N, CA and C atoms as an extended XYZ file, in Angstrom:
234
Properties=species:S:1:pos:R:3:atomname:S:1:resname:S:1:resid:I:1 pbc="F F F"
N         0.895       -1.190       -0.010 N   MET     1
C        -0.152        0.162       -0.083 CA  MET     1
C         0.913        1.220       -0.035 C   MET     1
N         0.328        2.418       -0.639 N   SER     2
C         1.239        3.378       -0.637 CA  SER     2
C         0.770        4.522        0.287 C   SER     2
N         1.417        5.717        0.220 N   VAL     3
C         0.929        6.760        1.043 CA  VAL     3
C        -0.504        7.248        0.423 C   VAL     3
N        -1.320        7.767        1.633 N   ILE     4
C        -2.543        8.125        1.334 CA  ILE     4
C        -2.756        9.690        1.306 C   ILE     4
N        -3.241       10.101        0.108 N   ASN     5
C        -2.950       11.684       -0.020 CA  ASN     5
C        -3.995       12.214        0.759 C   ASN     5
N        -3.675       13.456        1.395 N   THR     6
C        -4.828       14.143        1.901 CA  THR     6
C        -4.965       15.511        1.320 C   THR     6
N        -6.018       16.300        1.584 N   VAL     7
C        -6.069       17.551        0.939 CA  VAL     7
C        -5.230       18.532        1.747 C   VAL     7
N        -4.532       18.049        2.507 N   HIS     8
C        -3.593       18.946        3.485 CA  HIS     8
C        -2.200       18.796        2.896 C   HIS     8
N        -1.578       20.082        2.518 N   SER     9
C        -0.273       19.854        1.900 CA  SER     9
C         0.780       19.314        2.760 C   SER     9
N         0.751       19.586        4.225 N   TYR    10
C         1.747       19.123        4.975 CA  TYR    10
C         1.395       17.842        5.802 C   TYR    10
N         0.354       17.251        5.710 N   VAL    11
C        -0.084       16.077        6.296 CA  VAL    11
C         0.011       14.869        5.517 C   VAL    11
N         0.398       13.785        6.061 N   GLU    12
C         0.529       12.408        5.157 CA  GLU    12
C         0.122       11.367        6.051 C   GLU    12
N        -0.347       10.370        5.645 N   LYS    13
C        -0.613        9.148        6.165 CA  LYS    13
C        -0.100        7.872        5.166 C   LYS    13
N         0.698        7.099        6.006 N   ASP    14
C         1.383        5.981        5.159 CA  ASP    14
C         0.925        4.714        5.954 C   ASP    14
N         0.172        3.787        5.345 N   PRO    15
C        -0.296        2.651        6.244 CA  PRO    15
C         1.294        1.699        6.730 C   PRO    15
N         2.214        1.971        6.172 N   ASN    16
C         3.265        1.308        6.413 CA  ASN    16
C         4.280        1.979        7.425 C   ASN    16
N         4.055        3.167        7.791 N   LYS    17
C         4.767        3.948        8.678 CA  LYS    17
C         3.805        4.420        9.872 C   LYS    17
N         4.278        4.337       11.065 N   TYR    18
C         3.553        5.251       12.144 CA  TYR    18
C         2.289        4.775       12.406 C   TYR    18
N         2.100        3.400       12.141 N   GLU    19
C         0.723        2.739       12.416 CA  GLU    19
C        -0.312        3.488       11.489 C   GLU    19
N         0.104        3.838       10.385 N   GLY    20
C        -0.952        4.523        9.456 CA  GLY    20
C        -1.414        5.796        9.994 C   GLY    20
N        -0.848        6.436       10.837 N   LYS    21
C        -1.422        7.672       11.643 CA  LYS    21
C        -0.971        8.787       10.898 C   LYS    21
N        -1.713        9.759       10.930 N   ALA    22
C        -1.366       11.170       10.066 CA  ALA    22
C        -0.040       11.828       11.076 C   ALA    22
N         0.803       12.117        9.981 N   VAL    23
C         2.059       12.925       10.424 CA  VAL    23
C         2.369       14.008        9.633 C   VAL    23
N         3.308       14.960       10.129 N   ILE    24
C         3.609       15.915        9.251 CA  ILE    24
C         4.568       15.528        8.269 C   ILE    24
N         4.222       15.949        7.025 N   LYS    25
C         5.006       15.373        5.779 CA  LYS    25
C         6.423       15.555        6.058 C   LYS    25
N         7.255       14.460        5.833 N   GLY    26
C         8.671       14.563        5.915 CA  GLY    26
C         9.258       14.512        7.363 C   GLY    26
N         8.382       14.378        8.241 N   THR    27
C         8.923       14.208        9.536 CA  THR    27
C         8.492       12.856       10.267 C   THR    27
N         8.590       12.878       11.465 N   ARG    28
C         8.162       11.779       12.287 CA  ARG    28
C         7.086       12.332       13.301 C   ARG    28
N         6.750       13.465       13.135 N   ILE    29
C         5.811       14.140       14.112 CA  ILE    29
C         4.333       13.909       13.915 C   ILE    29
N         3.639       13.076       14.694 N   PRO    30
C         2.086       13.116       14.509 CA  PRO    30
C         1.448       14.055       14.787 C   PRO    30
N         0.464       14.250       13.982 N   VAL    31
C        -0.586       15.358       14.262 CA  VAL    31
C        -1.001       15.509       15.560 C   VAL    31
N        -1.325       14.160       16.069 N   VAL    32
C        -1.882       13.967       17.483 CA  VAL    32
C        -0.908       14.833       18.467 C   VAL    32
N         0.314       14.812       18.293 N   SER    33
C         1.331       15.453       19.115 CA  SER    33
C         1.001       17.056       19.258 C   SER    33
N         0.837       17.300       17.993 N   ILE    34
C         0.659       18.984       17.893 CA  ILE    34
C        -0.602       19.412       18.424 C   ILE    34
N        -1.770       18.498       18.251 N   ILE    35
C        -2.948       18.649       18.805 CA  ILE    35
C        -2.963       18.444       20.422 C   ILE    35
N        -2.269       17.737       20.773 N   ASN    36
C        -2.131       17.328       22.307 CA  ASN    36
C        -1.542       18.584       22.836 C   ASN    36
N        -0.627       19.319       22.326 N   HIS    37
C        -0.033       20.629       22.887 CA  HIS    37
C        -1.024       21.657       22.662 C   HIS    37
N        -1.687       21.767       21.675 N   TYR    38
C        -2.734       22.808       21.393 CA  TYR    38
C        -3.833       22.697       22.380 C   TYR    38
N        -4.267       21.358       22.664 N   ARG    39
C        -5.541       21.337       23.519 CA  ARG    39
C        -5.105       21.771       24.969 C   ARG    39
N        -3.793       21.511       25.375 N   SER    40
C        -3.304       21.865       26.490 CA  SER    40
C        -3.070       23.339       26.916 C   SER    40
N        -3.427       24.262       25.881 N   GLY    41
C        -3.420       25.547       25.904 CA  GLY    41
C        -2.114       26.324       25.290 C   GLY    41
N        -1.340       25.611       24.676 N   MET    42
C        -0.005       26.173       24.220 CA  MET    42
C        -0.507       26.742       22.924 C   MET    42
N         0.190       28.050       22.734 N   SER    43
C         0.047       28.722       21.361 CA  SER    43
C         0.868       27.989       20.496 C   SER    43
N         0.697       28.415       19.063 N   ILE    44
C         1.253       27.855       18.032 CA  ILE    44
C         2.785       28.335       18.255 C   ILE    44
N         3.101       29.476       18.600 N   GLU    45
C         4.505       29.811       18.829 CA  GLU    45
C         5.131       28.918       19.858 C   GLU    45
N         4.575       28.668       20.876 N   GLU    46
C         5.036       27.821       21.877 CA  GLU    46
C         5.251       26.298       21.399 C   GLU    46
N         4.353       26.092       20.502 N   ILE    47
C         4.406       24.729       19.933 CA  ILE    47
C         5.647       24.423       19.011 C   ILE    47
N         5.721       25.613       18.197 N   LEU    48
C         6.953       25.821       17.325 CA  LEU    48
C         8.250       25.758       17.935 C   LEU    48
N         8.265       26.304       19.126 N   ASP    49
C         9.460       26.382       19.938 CA  ASP    49
C        10.074       24.963       20.434 C   ASP    49
N         8.984       24.145       20.565 N   GLY    50
C         9.311       22.688       20.802 CA  GLY    50
C         9.597       21.714       19.743 C   GLY    50
N         9.193       22.410       18.575 N   TYR    51
C         9.352       21.550       17.254 CA  TYR    51
C        10.040       22.660       16.347 C   TYR    51
N        11.472       22.857       16.626 N   PRO    52
C        12.095       23.809       15.716 CA  PRO    52
C        12.354       23.452       14.224 C   PRO    52
N        12.008       22.052       14.013 N   ASN    53
C        12.058       21.814       12.475 CA  ASN    53
C        10.957       21.911       11.727 C   ASN    53
N         9.885       22.273       12.236 N   ILE    54
C         8.753       22.420       11.346 CA  ILE    54
C         8.224       23.835       11.169 C   ILE    54
N         7.570       24.301       10.157 N   THR    55
C         7.257       25.705        9.868 CA  THR    55
C         5.875       26.093       10.373 C   THR    55
N         5.460       27.428       10.651 N   PRO    56
C         4.251       27.648       10.955 CA  PRO    56
C         3.108       27.085       10.120 C   PRO    56
N         3.437       27.010        8.822 N   ALA    57
C         2.392       26.585        7.766 CA  ALA    57
C         2.276       24.920        8.148 C   ALA    57
N         3.232       24.310        8.557 N   GLN    58
C         3.047       22.788        8.872 CA  GLN    58
C         2.187       22.655       10.054 C   GLN    58
N         2.514       23.419       11.137 N   ALA    59
C         1.599       23.424       12.363 CA  ALA    59
C         0.220       23.792       12.195 C   ALA    59
N        -0.053       24.760       11.371 N   PHE    60
C        -1.262       25.230       11.120 CA  PHE    60
C        -2.004       24.206       10.209 C   PHE    60
N        -1.357       23.643        9.366 N   ASP    61
C        -2.160       22.469        8.802 CA  ASP    61
C        -2.398       21.167        9.435 C   ASP    61
N        -1.478       21.060       10.488 N   ALA    62
C        -1.897       19.905       11.315 CA  ALA    62
C        -3.157       20.380       12.014 C   ALA    62
N        -3.244       21.686       12.565 N   LEU    63
C        -4.630       22.050       13.120 CA  LEU    63
C        -5.718       21.849       12.255 C   LEU    63
N        -5.330       22.320       10.860 N   SER    64
C        -6.523       22.178        9.906 CA  SER    64
C        -6.943       20.738        9.799 C   SER    64
N        -5.974       19.963        9.656 N   TYR    65
C        -6.305       18.415        9.544 CA  TYR    65
C        -7.110       17.939       10.572 C   TYR    65
N        -6.733       18.275       11.703 N   TYR    66
C        -7.465       17.988       13.151 CA  TYR    66
C        -9.052       18.435       13.028 C   TYR    66
N        -8.995       19.528       12.558 N   PHE    67
C       -10.383       19.986       12.529 CA  PHE    67
C       -11.241       19.496       11.463 C   PHE    67
N       -10.686       18.937       10.446 N   ASP    68
C       -11.217       18.271        9.175 CA  ASP    68
C       -11.451       16.761        9.708 C   ASP    68
N       -10.739       16.310       10.597 N   ASN    69
C       -10.665       14.780       10.739 CA  ASN    69
C       -10.837       14.470       12.315 C   ASN    69
N       -11.604       15.469       13.028 N   LYS    70
C       -11.512       15.478       14.565 CA  LYS    70
C       -11.940       14.146       15.104 C   LYS    70
N       -12.779       13.388       14.506 N   GLU    71
C       -12.983       12.010       15.030 CA  GLU    71
C       -11.702       10.979       15.063 C   GLU    71
N       -11.044       11.030       14.042 N   GLU    72
C        -9.896       10.096       13.800 CA  GLU    72
C        -8.837       10.634       14.788 C   GLU    72
N        -8.605       11.751       14.985 N   ILE    73
C        -7.556       12.187       15.770 CA  ILE    73
C        -7.909       12.023       17.333 C   ILE    73
N        -9.252       12.319       17.554 N   ASP    74
C        -9.693       12.251       19.062 CA  ASP    74
C        -9.641       10.920       19.452 C   ASP    74
N        -9.661        9.795       18.623 N   LYS    75
C        -9.751        8.450       18.951 CA  LYS    75
C        -8.339        8.108       19.382 C   LYS    75
N        -7.155        8.754       18.926 N   GLU    76
C        -5.812        8.445       19.404 CA  GLU    76
C        -5.494        8.977       20.739 C   GLU    76
N        -6.578        9.817       21.310 N   PHE    77
C        -6.369       10.230       22.790 CA  PHE    77
C        -7.114        9.127       23.649 C   PHE    77
N        -7.744        8.162       23.009 N   GLU    78
C        -8.602        7.184       24.016 CA  GLU    78
C        -7.596        6.379       24.519 C   GLU    78
């Protein structure tokens, strides 16, 4: 199976990597990690301080992916 394309430029899902979970493209950073920080009250700037290798566009796209796929990501918190 190959990478599953999403409508989000900076998010990918590959069934052969990271248990098929959504990650920021070109990294090992799961979308759920970004969302976990966001839900804890951190600002995008604070999140980016913790992930210096991602861009603001990547972080915001992770948030966008979350809001488009809330049920999928919320299951990862269970």
